[in-house]
C-alpha positions in Angstrom: -6.3 4.7 -18.2 -7.5 6.6 -15.2 -4.9 8.5 -13.3 -5.0 10.0 -9.9 -5.2 13.8 -9.9 -2.5 15.9 -7.9 -3.9 19.4 -8.1 -2.3 20.6 -4.9 1.3 21.8 -4.1 2.9 22.0 -0.5 6.1 24.0 0.0 8.7 22.0 1.8 12.1 23.8 2.2 11.3 26.1 -0.7 10.5 23.0 -3.1 7.1 21.9 -4.3 5.4 18.6 -3.3 2.5 17.4 -5.4 -0.3 15.8 -3.6 -4.0 14.9 -4.0 -7.0 13.6 -1.9 -10.3 11.9 -2.6 -13.1 10.6 -0.6 -14.5 11.4 2.9 -13.9 9.8 6.2 -11.1 8.8 8.4 -7.6 9.6 7.0 -5.6 7.2 5.1 -2.2 8.1 3.6 -0.6 6.3 0.6 3.2 6.4 0.3 4.8 5.1 -3.0 8.2 3.8 -3.4 11.2 4.2 -6.0 11.4 4.5 -9.0 7.4 5.1 -9.0 5.0 7.8 -8.1 1.6 8.1 -6.4 0.1 6.7 -9.7 0.9 3.4 -8.2 -2.3 3.8 -6.1 -4.6 4.6 -9.1 -6.2 1.1 -9.1 -6.6 1.0 -5.4 -7.3 4.4 -4.1 -10.8 4.7 -5.6 -11.9 1.6 -3.8 -10.8 2.9 -0.4 -12.2 6.4 -0.9 -15.7 5.3 -0.4 -15.4 5.2 3.4 -12.0 7.2 3.9 -10.4 10.5 2.9 -7.4 9.1 0.9 -4.4 11.3 0.7 -1.6 10.6 -1.8 1.6 12.6 -2.9 4.9 12.3 -4.9 7.9 11.8 -2.9 10.3 14.8 -3.1 12.2 14.4 -6.5 9.6 11.9 -7.8 6.5 12.2 -10.0 5.3 15.7 -10.3 7.1 17.0 -7.3 10.1 19.3 -7.7 13.3 18.0 -9.2 16.4 20.0 -9.4 20.4 19.7 -9.4 21.8 19.3 -6.0 18.6 18.3 -4.6 18.6 16.0 -1.5 16.0 13.3 -2.3 17.5 10.6 0.0 15.6 8.5 2.7 16.7 11.0 5.3 14.5 13.8 4.0 11.5 12.0 2.9 10.3 11.3 6.4 10.4 15.0 7.0 8.2 15.5 4.0 5.7 13.2 5.4 5.7 14.9 8.8 5.3 18.2 7.1 2.3 17.1 5.0 0.6 15.6 7.9 0.9 18.8 9.8 -0.3 20.8 6.8 -3.4 18.5 6.3 -4.1 18.6 10.1 -3.9 14.8 10.3 -2.5 13.5 13.6 -2.9 9.7 13.6 -3.9 8.4 9.9 -4.1 5.0 8.7 -1.1 4.3 6.3 -0.4 2.0 3.4 3.2 2.1 2.2 5.3 0.3 -0.3 9.2 0.0 -0.8 10.8 3.4 0.0 7.4 4.5 1.0 7.5 1.9 4.0 10.9 3.3 4.9 9.4 6.7 4.9 6.8 5.6 7.1 9.0 3.8 9.5 11.5 6.7 9.7 8.5 9.0 10.2 7.6 6.7 13.3 11.1 6.1 14.6 12.8 9.5 13.8 9.9 12.0 13.7 7.7 10.4 16.4 4.7 10.2 14.0 1.9 7.9 15.2 -0.6 5.9 13.0 -3.9 4.6 13.5 -2.9 1.4 11.8 -0.3 0.5 9.0 -0.1 -1.8 6.0 3.4 -2.5 4.7 4.3 -4.3 1.6 7.6 -5.2 -0.1 9.4 -2.7 2.2 12.9 -1.5 2.0 13.7 -1.8 5.6 16.4 -4.4 6.2 20.0 -4.9 5.1 20.9 -5.9 2.6 19.3 -3.9 -0.2 20.5 -2.3 -3.3 21.4 -4.0 -6.8 24.8 -3.9 -8.5 23.0 -1.5 -10.8 22.5 0.9 -7.9 26.0 0.6 -7.0 27.2 1.3 -10.6 25.1 4.4 -10.8 26.4 5.7 -7.5 29.9 5.6 -9.0 29.0 7.0 -12.4 25.9 9.1 -11.9 27.1 11.8 -14.3 27.7 9.4 -17.0 24.3 7.9 -16.8 22.6 11.2 -16.6 23.8 12.0 -20.0 22.9 8.9 -22.0 20.9 9.3 -25.1 17.0 9.3 -24.7 16.5 6.1 -26.6 19.0 4.4 -24.2 17.2 6.0 -21.2 13.7 4.6 -22.5 15.0 1.1 -23.0 16.8 1.1 -19.3 13.6 2.4 -17.8 11.4 -0.2 -19.5 13.7 -3.0 -18.3 14.2 -1.7 -14.9 10.4 -1.2 -14.4 9.5 -4.6 -15.7 12.1 -6.2 -13.2 10.0 -5.1 -10.3 6.7 -6.9 -11.6 5.9 -10.5 -12.0 3.4 -10.0 -14.8 4.2 -8.2 -18.0 3.5 -4.6 -17.7 1.4 -3.0 -20.5 3.2 -0.4 -22.5 1.0 2.3 -21.3 2.1 1.4 -17.7 5.7 1.5 -18.6 5.1 4.9 -20.1 3.2 6.1 -17.0 6.2 5.3 -14.8 9.0 6.3 -17.1 7.6 9.8 -18.0 8.8 11.6 -14.9 12.3 10.3 -15.6 12.6 11.7 -19.2 13.9 14.9 -20.6 16.4 17.4 -19.4 14.9 17.6 -15.9 13.6 14.0 -15.4 16.5 12.0 -16.5 19.2 13.4 -14.2 16.7 13.3 -11.4 16.2 9.5 -12.0 19.9 8.9 -11.4 20.0 11.4 -8.7 17.7 9.4 -6.5 19.5 6.1 -7.3 22.9 7.7 -6.3 21.3 8.8 -3.0 20.3 5.4 -1.9 22.3 4.7 1.4 21.6 1.6 3.4 22.7 3.7 6.4 19.2 5.2 6.6 17.7 1.9 7.4 20.6 0.6 9.4 19.8 3.8 11.7 16.4 2.5 12.5 16.6 -1.3 12.3 17.7 -1.6 16.0 14.6 0.3 17.1 12.3 -2.2 15.1 9.5 -3.6 17.2 5.7 -3.5 17.5 4.6 0.0 16.3 2.0 0.6 18.8 -0.8 0.2 16.3 -2.5 -2.7 14.2 0.1 -3.6 11.7 0.1 -6.0 8.6 2.6 -6.9 6.1 2.1 -8.2 2.6 4.9 -9.5 0.3 4.9 -10.5 -3.4 5.7 -14.3 -3.6 8.0 -13.5 -6.5 9.7 -10.3 -5.4 13.1 -10.4 -7.2 14.1 -7.0 -5.6 13.6 -7.8 -1.9 13.0 -11.5 -1.5 10.3 -13.0 0.8 13.0 -14.1 3.5 13.6 -10.4 4.2 9.9 -9.8 4.4 9.6 -12.7 6.9 12.5 -11.1 8.9 10.7 -7.8 9.1 7.3 -9.5 10.2 9.2 -11.4 12.9 10.2 -7.8 14.2 7.1 -5.8 13.6 4.1 -8.3 13.8 5.2 -11.4 15.7 5.7 -13.2 12.4 2.5 -12.5 10.7 2.8 -11.9 6.9 0.7 -12.5 4.0 2.4 -13.9 0.9 0.7 -12.9 -2.3 0.9 -15.5 -5.0 1.5 -14.5 -8.6 3.0 -11.1 -7.7 6.6 -9.5 -7.5 7.7 -6.5 -6.0 5.3 -4.2 -7.8 2.2 -5.7 -5.9 0.1 -2.6 -7.0 0.2 -3.7 -10.7 0.6 -7.5 -10.2 -2.3 -8.0 -7.7 -4.1 -4.7 -6.9 -7.0 -6.8 -5.8 -5.0 -8.2 -3.1 -4.0 -4.9 -1.7 -7.6 -3.7 -1.8 -8.8 -7.0 0.1 -6.1 -6.5 2.8 -7.2 -2.9 3.4 -10.9 -4.0 3.6 -10.6 -7.0 5.6 -7.1 -6.5 7.5 -5.3 -9.2 9.3 -4.1 -7.5 12.3 
């Protein structure tokens, strides 16, 4: 399985943010969601790098980026990480493709940080209330207890949680790819840290500002998204695109695994 390389490190508030880039051309920034990493783009980025310079990174506290006790990895910090990276890269108005918390990061980047995009593709976004499962609520109450569960329980929990994001069965190596950053003495507490810091207030803060983003915008949604159902996608489309939304059949929340070809097609032939 080919993986994306993240050879670079950016310093943000004394912490390390892992990133990589491939291709040449106009900049395209890819922003992943939770509980994933930039590896969600491994089957998509190479197809787009023929005509663009594609940037990807691991959100703070995710993937190969720093993880440590007491760390703020909430949605209120990730938009600042995005703004920091764009400044470091010298990129002012990139194209953006974003998923889940990555979409929240891009939207907060625009509405809070004042970032501007050449165009944006959003799919299966955490953007409108309600969001957050009973599992999330439970972890927020008992974070320390979950952080100390045995490794074999952690592996089983991760496998079930990750599979619930997809409509199709994830191959064992894919489960392992997404589970790896959340294992061990550093990774396991980090997994529950990011869940415990999920706060609907960070989307409530910007929801009243939702409207056309001042750039071409398209929204895709997995027809079988069990995490954020299609009606929430349709609500978001009514606010951002005048109701335009592409529903992807045979796909759940994790569109990059269920239907990567649909994501590539939408980027090559966008429906603005």
